[in-house]
VMD Tcl script that draws the C-alpha trace (Angstrom):
set ca {
  {80.93 77.17 131.86}
  {78.66 79.79 130.35}
  {79.29 83.47 130.78}
  {76.63 85.52 132.59}
  {75.54 87.07 129.28}
  {75.26 83.71 127.49}
  {73.37 82.13 130.40}
  {70.89 85.00 130.44}
  {70.39 84.74 126.67}
  {69.55 81.04 127.04}
  {67.00 81.86 129.76}
  {65.30 84.62 127.80}
  {65.07 82.38 124.73}
  {62.79 80.13 126.79}
  {60.82 82.86 128.59}
  {57.76 83.71 126.53}
  {55.14 86.21 127.61}
  {52.05 84.70 129.19}
  {48.77 84.68 127.31}
  {46.49 87.61 128.21}
  {43.29 87.20 130.17}
  {40.38 89.24 131.52}
  {41.29 91.14 134.68}
  {39.17 93.33 136.95}
  {40.42 96.90 137.10}
  {40.88 96.71 140.88}
  {43.39 93.88 140.39}
  {45.26 95.31 137.40}
  {47.90 97.55 138.97}
  {51.40 96.50 137.88}
  {50.10 94.33 135.02}
  {50.81 94.95 131.33}
  {47.85 95.95 129.18}
  {47.13 93.58 126.28}
  {44.65 95.66 124.27}
  {44.17 99.10 122.76}
  {41.81 101.21 124.88}
  {39.69 103.98 123.37}
  {37.62 106.55 125.23}
  {33.84 106.32 125.16}
  {33.46 109.97 126.21}
  {34.86 113.45 125.81}
  {36.82 114.54 128.85}
  {35.98 116.91 130.25}
  {32.41 116.36 129.00}
  {31.80 120.13 129.01}
  {33.71 123.39 129.26}
  {34.51 123.59 132.97}
  {35.96 125.92 135.58}
  {39.47 125.11 136.77}
  {39.17 127.21 139.96}
  {36.53 128.43 142.40}
  {35.46 131.90 141.32}
  {33.17 133.76 138.94}
  {32.30 132.97 135.31}
  {32.32 136.27 133.42}
  {32.14 137.91 130.02}
  {35.69 139.09 129.32}
  {34.34 142.26 127.71}
  {32.99 143.30 131.13}
  {36.46 143.28 132.71}
  {38.35 146.45 131.82}
  {41.95 146.84 132.98}
  {41.40 143.90 135.30}
  {38.45 145.48 137.11}
  {34.65 145.13 137.07}
  {31.56 145.31 139.27}
  {28.99 142.67 138.30}
  {25.74 141.18 139.50}
  {25.83 137.52 140.47}
  {23.08 135.50 138.78}
  {23.46 132.09 140.43}
  {25.86 129.64 142.08}
  {26.97 126.61 140.03}
  {28.47 123.71 141.99}
  {30.25 120.64 140.57}
  {27.60 118.20 139.35}
  {24.99 120.96 138.85}
  {23.80 122.40 135.53}
  {23.77 126.19 134.88}
  {20.29 127.70 134.58}
  {21.22 131.25 133.52}
  {23.11 132.62 130.54}
  {25.76 135.14 131.49}
  {24.91 138.53 129.96}
  {26.72 141.89 130.01}
  {26.96 143.30 133.52}
  {26.39 139.96 135.21}
  {28.30 136.78 136.09}
  {27.78 133.44 137.86}
  {29.56 132.12 140.94}
  {31.16 128.79 139.97}
  {33.04 125.97 141.70}
  {36.00 123.97 140.43}
  {34.88 121.35 137.90}
  {31.42 122.84 137.37}
  {30.09 123.37 133.81}
  {30.73 126.82 132.37}
  {27.45 128.71 131.81}
  {26.50 129.90 128.33}
  {27.88 133.31 127.48}
  {30.86 133.19 129.85}
  {34.34 133.07 128.35}
  {36.61 133.37 131.43}
  {36.70 132.55 135.14}
  {38.12 134.90 137.78}
  {39.45 133.07 140.83}
  {37.69 133.91 144.08}
  {40.88 135.23 145.69}
  {40.79 138.17 143.24}
  {37.24 139.22 144.00}
  {35.17 140.77 146.76}
  {31.53 139.73 147.24}
  {28.69 141.97 148.50}
  {25.30 140.36 149.17}
  {23.49 143.56 148.10}
  {21.91 142.88 144.67}
  {22.06 145.06 141.60}
  {18.80 146.35 140.22}
  {16.94 146.15 137.96}
  {17.03 142.35 137.47}
  {17.89 141.06 134.00}
  {14.99 139.54 132.10}
  {14.41 135.89 133.07}
  {16.46 136.03 136.28}
  {14.74 134.59 139.36}
  {16.85 136.63 141.73}
  {20.32 138.02 142.23}
  {22.71 136.68 144.84}
  {24.52 139.98 145.17}
  {27.38 141.84 143.53}
  {31.03 141.08 143.10}
  {33.96 143.42 142.56}
  {36.80 142.03 140.44}
  {40.42 143.11 140.76}
  {42.52 140.80 138.59}
  {45.56 142.58 137.16}
  {46.49 139.53 135.05}
  {43.02 138.96 133.62}
  {42.76 137.56 130.12}
  {39.96 136.05 128.04}
  {39.74 132.26 128.31}
  {41.56 132.03 131.63}
  {40.86 129.23 134.15}
  {38.72 127.25 131.71}
  {39.30 123.70 130.46}
  {37.46 123.17 127.18}
  {35.38 120.10 126.40}
  {37.49 117.19 125.14}
  {40.77 118.94 125.95}
  {42.04 115.85 127.83}
  {40.61 113.23 125.48}
  {38.02 112.81 122.74}
  {35.43 110.08 122.29}
  {36.92 107.32 120.14}
  {40.51 108.43 120.78}
  {43.00 105.72 121.80}
  {44.16 106.63 125.30}
  {46.28 103.58 126.23}
  {48.21 101.22 124.00}
  {48.87 97.52 124.38}
  {52.12 96.90 126.23}
  {51.87 99.74 128.75}
  {52.47 98.86 132.39}
  {49.50 99.89 134.52}
  {50.31 102.28 137.36}
  {47.95 104.45 139.41}
  {47.52 107.07 136.65}
  {46.71 104.41 134.05}
  {44.24 102.71 136.40}
  {42.53 106.07 136.95}
  {42.40 106.72 133.20}
  {40.84 103.30 132.56}
  {38.17 104.11 135.14}
  {37.57 107.51 133.50}
  {36.81 105.85 130.16}
  {34.67 103.10 131.70}
  {37.02 100.11 131.33}
  {36.32 98.13 134.49}
  {37.38 94.84 132.85}
  {40.53 94.75 130.75}
  {42.73 92.31 128.91}
  {46.14 92.12 130.53}
  {49.05 89.74 131.05}
  {48.28 87.90 134.32}
  {50.58 87.92 137.32}
  {53.54 85.57 137.19}
  {53.41 82.83 139.83}
  {56.77 81.86 141.27}
  {56.97 78.74 143.44}
  {59.87 78.44 145.89}
  {61.39 75.39 147.55}
  {64.18 75.43 150.11}
  {66.04 72.11 150.22}
  {68.31 70.76 152.95}
  {68.22 68.47 155.98}
  {69.83 71.25 158.02}
  {67.03 73.80 157.55}
  {64.51 74.89 160.18}
  {61.65 77.40 159.90}
  {62.65 80.94 160.85}
  {60.53 80.85 164.03}
  {62.52 77.95 165.50}
  {65.83 78.27 167.33}
  {68.53 76.12 165.70}
  {69.90 73.10 167.53}
  {73.24 71.42 166.80}
  {73.82 71.07 163.04}
  {70.76 73.12 162.10}
  {70.26 76.62 160.61}
  {67.20 78.76 160.01}
  {65.79 78.93 156.48}
  {66.55 82.46 155.26}
  {66.28 81.64 151.56}
  {62.51 81.15 151.61}
  {61.66 84.61 152.98}
  {64.47 86.17 150.93}
  {63.20 84.75 147.65}
  {59.56 85.54 148.48}
  {60.52 89.18 149.03}
  {62.57 89.23 145.82}
  {59.64 87.75 143.87}
  {57.21 90.36 145.18}
  {59.62 93.17 144.38}
  {60.00 91.76 140.85}
  {56.21 91.83 140.39}
  {55.53 88.11 140.80}
  {53.22 86.25 143.19}
  {55.30 84.01 145.48}
  {54.08 80.50 146.27}
  {56.16 79.21 149.19}
  {56.30 75.41 149.20}
  {58.45 75.39 152.32}
  {61.41 73.28 153.35}
  {62.07 69.86 151.81}
  {64.51 67.25 153.07}
  {67.17 65.82 150.76}
  {65.13 62.69 150.01}
  {64.26 61.85 146.37}
  {60.58 61.05 147.05}
  {60.11 64.26 149.06}
  {61.82 66.32 146.37}
  {59.67 64.73 143.65}
  {56.46 65.48 145.54}
  {57.35 69.09 146.16}
  {58.81 69.80 142.72}
  {55.74 68.32 141.05}
  {53.59 70.88 142.88}
  {56.02 73.67 142.00}
  {55.82 72.86 138.29}
  {52.22 74.11 138.33}
  {53.58 77.67 138.57}
  {55.16 79.78 135.83}
  {58.54 79.73 137.57}
  {59.97 77.22 140.02}
  {62.94 78.38 142.07}
  {64.79 75.82 144.17}
  {67.50 76.85 146.59}
  {70.18 74.31 147.46}
  {71.02 70.84 146.16}
  {72.55 71.86 142.81}
  {76.28 71.58 143.55}
  {78.34 68.38 143.48}
  {77.78 66.97 146.97}
  {76.38 63.55 147.89}
  {72.98 65.07 148.72}
  {72.85 67.47 145.76}
  {69.96 65.55 144.22}
  {67.98 68.37 142.61}
  {69.10 68.10 138.95}
  {68.50 64.35 138.75}
  {65.02 64.60 140.32}
  {64.04 67.43 137.97}
  {65.08 65.39 134.93}
  {62.98 62.46 136.24}
  {59.98 64.82 136.30}
  {60.45 65.79 132.66}
  {62.39 69.01 133.15}
  {64.88 69.48 130.33}
  {68.22 70.83 131.46}
  {69.38 73.85 129.46}
  {72.59 74.54 131.35}
  {74.36 73.91 134.64}
  {77.02 76.24 136.09}
  {77.82 79.83 135.19}
  {81.14 81.64 135.26}
  {80.49 84.02 138.15}
  {81.09 84.46 141.87}
  {78.91 83.99 143.86}
  {76.47 81.72 142.02}
  {78.57 79.29 139.98}
  {76.33 76.17 140.55}
  {73.22 77.78 138.94}
  {71.03 75.22 137.15}
  {68.37 76.11 134.58}
  {65.81 73.94 132.83}
  {62.42 74.02 131.15}
  {59.36 71.85 131.70}
  {56.92 71.75 128.79}
  {53.38 71.04 129.98}
  {51.36 69.27 127.26}
  {47.65 69.77 126.79}
  {45.08 67.12 127.46}
  {44.87 66.33 123.72}
  {48.60 65.63 123.60}
  {49.48 68.92 121.94}
  {52.16 71.13 123.46}
  {50.96 74.27 121.66}
  {48.67 76.34 123.94}
  {47.22 78.26 120.99}
  {45.90 75.02 119.46}
  {43.66 74.27 122.43}
  {40.46 76.38 122.52}
  {39.66 74.99 126.00}
  {42.76 76.55 127.55}
  {42.02 79.58 129.71}
  {43.93 82.71 128.61}
  {47.01 83.12 130.78}
  {46.70 79.61 132.21}
  {49.74 77.40 132.63}
  {48.02 74.49 130.86}
  {49.89 73.78 127.65}
  {52.62 76.25 128.54}
  {55.98 75.82 130.23}
  {57.60 76.28 133.60}
  {61.03 77.85 133.90}
  {63.03 76.05 136.57}
  {65.97 77.60 138.41}
  {68.19 75.67 140.78}
  {69.97 78.28 142.88}
  {72.94 77.72 145.18}
  {72.02 77.24 148.83}
  {74.07 80.11 150.23}
  {71.68 83.05 150.58}
  {73.76 85.74 148.87}
  {74.44 83.39 145.96}
  {70.68 82.86 145.66}
  {70.00 86.59 145.73}
  {72.67 87.45 143.15}
  {71.39 84.71 140.82}
  {67.85 85.97 141.29}
  {68.84 89.52 140.30}
  {70.89 88.41 137.30}
  {68.67 85.64 135.92}
  {65.28 85.10 137.57}
  {64.13 88.72 137.63}
  {64.65 89.25 133.87}
  {62.73 86.03 133.18}
  {59.80 87.22 135.33}
  {59.76 90.52 133.46}
  {59.65 88.72 130.11}
  {56.84 86.40 131.25}
  {54.84 89.39 132.50}
  {55.26 91.25 129.21}
  {57.12 94.13 130.86}
  {59.82 96.20 129.24}
  {63.14 95.03 130.55}
  {66.60 96.51 130.16}
  {69.70 94.36 130.30}
  {71.21 94.30 133.80}
  {74.71 94.00 132.43}
  {76.81 96.87 133.71}
  {76.26 100.06 131.78}
  {77.13 102.44 134.60}
  {80.44 103.35 136.13}
  {81.24 104.39 139.69}
  {84.42 105.49 141.46}
  {85.58 103.38 144.38}
  {85.73 105.19 147.71}
  {88.50 102.91 148.96}
  {91.07 100.46 147.68}
  {89.73 97.02 146.71}
  {91.64 93.79 146.13}
  {90.17 91.36 143.60}
  {91.46 87.78 143.56}
  {89.25 85.25 141.76}
  {89.29 83.00 138.72}
  {85.70 84.11 138.00}
  {84.00 87.47 137.43}
  {82.89 88.68 140.86}
  {79.67 90.50 141.77}
  {80.45 92.31 145.00}
  {77.85 94.17 147.14}
  {78.27 97.93 147.50}
  {76.50 101.12 148.47}
  {76.44 103.52 145.52}
  {75.56 107.20 145.98}
  {75.44 110.21 143.67}
  {77.84 113.09 144.14}
  {79.17 116.12 142.29}
  {81.90 113.79 140.96}
  {79.37 111.26 139.68}
  {78.56 107.88 141.23}
  {80.64 106.81 144.23}
  {80.81 103.14 145.29}
  {81.60 101.98 148.83}
  {82.34 98.21 148.83}
  {80.56 96.51 151.74}
  {82.42 94.66 154.49}
  {81.28 91.32 153.07}
  {82.56 87.90 154.06}
  {81.21 85.82 151.18}
  {78.15 84.04 149.88}
  {76.79 83.05 153.31}
  {77.08 86.57 154.76}
  {73.65 88.22 154.50}
  {74.51 90.79 157.14}
  {77.41 92.05 155.03}
  {75.09 92.26 152.02}
  {72.28 94.10 153.84}
  {72.08 97.76 152.84}
  {73.73 97.20 149.45}
  {72.00 98.86 146.51}
  {74.44 97.73 143.82}
  {76.85 95.04 142.74}
  {80.35 95.96 141.68}
  {81.46 93.80 138.76}
  {85.13 92.82 138.76}
  {86.64 90.73 135.94}
  {88.39 87.48 136.79}
  {92.02 87.73 137.83}
  {94.13 89.45 140.46}
  {94.20 93.21 140.71}
  {94.28 95.91 143.35}
  {91.85 98.68 142.44}
  {92.83 102.08 143.79}
  {90.49 104.47 145.56}
  {88.97 106.71 142.89}
  {89.26 104.10 140.15}
  {86.08 103.62 138.07}
  {84.49 100.15 137.96}
  {81.38 98.60 136.41}
  {78.19 98.78 138.49}
  {74.94 96.85 138.39}
  {72.23 98.72 140.32}
  {69.85 96.52 142.32}
  {66.11 96.93 142.75}
  {65.10 99.59 145.25}
  {61.29 99.40 145.11}
}
mol new
graphics top color blue
foreach p $ca { graphics top sphere $p radius 0.5 }
foreach p [lrange $ca 0 end-1] q [lrange $ca 1 end] { graphics top cylinder $p $q radius 0.2 }
display resetview
């Protein structure tokens, strides 16, 4: 059997990033940018006020105090009509363009306005709004002003290929006018739950039946991993039914099948996949839970017989045509499925989506809060609740009854990794920890 590390290496060798395509900005959050983006403007496009207040000549403010006439009010989106001259200022709102002559803005909280105008009027002024008294003990020239192009300059690269697009990046793309971008498309993950014993979750089980928890579980895991789930439902352990459903699933980037990969009479999944042209890469991994994991690859040739997507100019960027589907056969027990998803499927999705991915192999250590007895001929991934403390990470092993016990797994945010063998770990002893997704 392969080790967890070797199995993951085999999977990642076959997981190649999808081809980029054109994506509307409104649909781009969470995707990975596939182009360099330069600004078509200066931002801000003018010197602007950073606060509501008064645009002044700093020479008029002596020891933080001044009494000035107010020439006009400049709101965001308006254009100043008066130049600020000695003895006068302009009322200004946050984001509004700084008027000519002004070299500082005094925030309104440090002023007092009087509607009585100063006289005589400066030449060219249409009227005076009133007077303002300034009392700003911390006044300095240049304060509360953001200069033109301070954030970005026209022609400057603002986002690089490979960045994952979050809210700030989406806003920046809008600021520089990129409403259509090139990005790695969403990964589609098809899911099939196999088993004659399965019923939909909205039906009450009768004798010999259980509800299908794997379908909803894997759909949630796919969404949390940034993939689009395609639920193909429950399929009976009949070869023709499996073929029909698997054929549809192979249209997606990833096909995940729960159940039917062990060594039972009705564990038909591997044979049916091979019939459909899926090449087996490996079967069984040295871990608990999740030993029966099956992994294969289905190459999807182009219409001209070529299997190279780059050789076909008719292929849509990011399309599955001419690409491959990664196929995972997960054990039927729900916790086994979830552990295998975290260890193997999630990294593959990240690679397909072009996202940065760090190895999930344990790189953190946590101290056990209670004694733990390990007895297994395989490395064991055991659910736990890990919290931070003044002593570092503390790990509380869950009261878990095995691979069918979802209730015991619920609330876990980590997996404790115990090597194969028999050992009693004392409370306070440090062990390897794999943190699970939390968002």
